[in-house]
N, C-alpha and C positions, 0 to 999 in steps of 0.2 A: 190861435194856433201858433202864429209866428212868435208870440211872446214866450210860449213854452219852449220852443226850439232855441230861442235866444238864451233863455234861462239855463237850459240844459247845457248849451255850448259854453256859457260863462262858468257854470259849476265844473264842467270837465276841464276847462283851461286852468281854473284855479287849482284843481286837483293835480294836474300835470305840473304846474309851476311849483307847487309845494313839494311834490315828489322830487323834482329836479333840484330844488334848493336843499332838500334833505340829503340827497345823494352827493351833492357838491360839498356839503358840510362834512359828511361822513368820509367820503373817499377823495375829495379834492376835485379841482376843475379838470384835471387831465387823468381820468381814471385808467385808461388803457396804457398810457405812457408810464404812469406810476407803477402799475402792476408788473410791467416788463422790467423796469428799473429795479424794483424790489427783488424780483426773481434773479436777475443778474447779480445783484449785490449778495444775495444769499448763497448763490453758487460760488461766487468768488470767496466769500467768507468760509464756506465749506472746504474749498481747495486749500486755503491758507491754513485752516485748522488741521487738515490731513497732513500737509507738508510739515507743520510744526511737530505733530505727533510722530511722524516718520523720523524726523531729525532727532527727536528726543530718544527714540528707540535705538537709533544708530549710535548716538552719543553714549547712552547708558551701556550698550553692548561694548563699546570701545573702552570706556572707563572700567567696567567690571572685568573685562579681559585683561587690562593692564594691571589691575589690583590683584587678580588671582595669579598672575605670573610673577609677582614680586613676593619675596619672603619678608618677614618682619625685620630681619637684619640687613635687608637691602640687596641681597643676592638674588639672582634670577633662579627660577625653578627649572631644573633640567628636565627635558621631556623624558618620561620614564619609558624604558624599552618594554615591549609587550612580553608577557610571561612566556618562557620557553615551553614548548609542548612537552608533556610528560612522555617518558619512554614508552614505546608501544610494547605491550606484553602480549604474548600469544595466549589465547584462551586454553591451550592444551598444556597441562603440567609437564615439566621436563622428564619426569619418570615415565610418562606414557609414550614418549617418542621412541 
């Protein structure tokens, strides 16, 4: 009976050792630290990408605004005045007054 218990303990310890070695090979020795480091790295990379995209949008807006304000001959475009309101006409014809 003691031999069977020893054998089962030995097989179980070999199984645990193989699983630990496989996990160490796949995930590295410091699984918890690595996953936190990877998450922080991904978050930082995301923030950098968003900042670059925002800067690109602001730059594009600035450049396009500058290009639209310039005429081909180099003079600036004067802001156009809003169209004047049409004269208000009364719905009643003058002959009916």
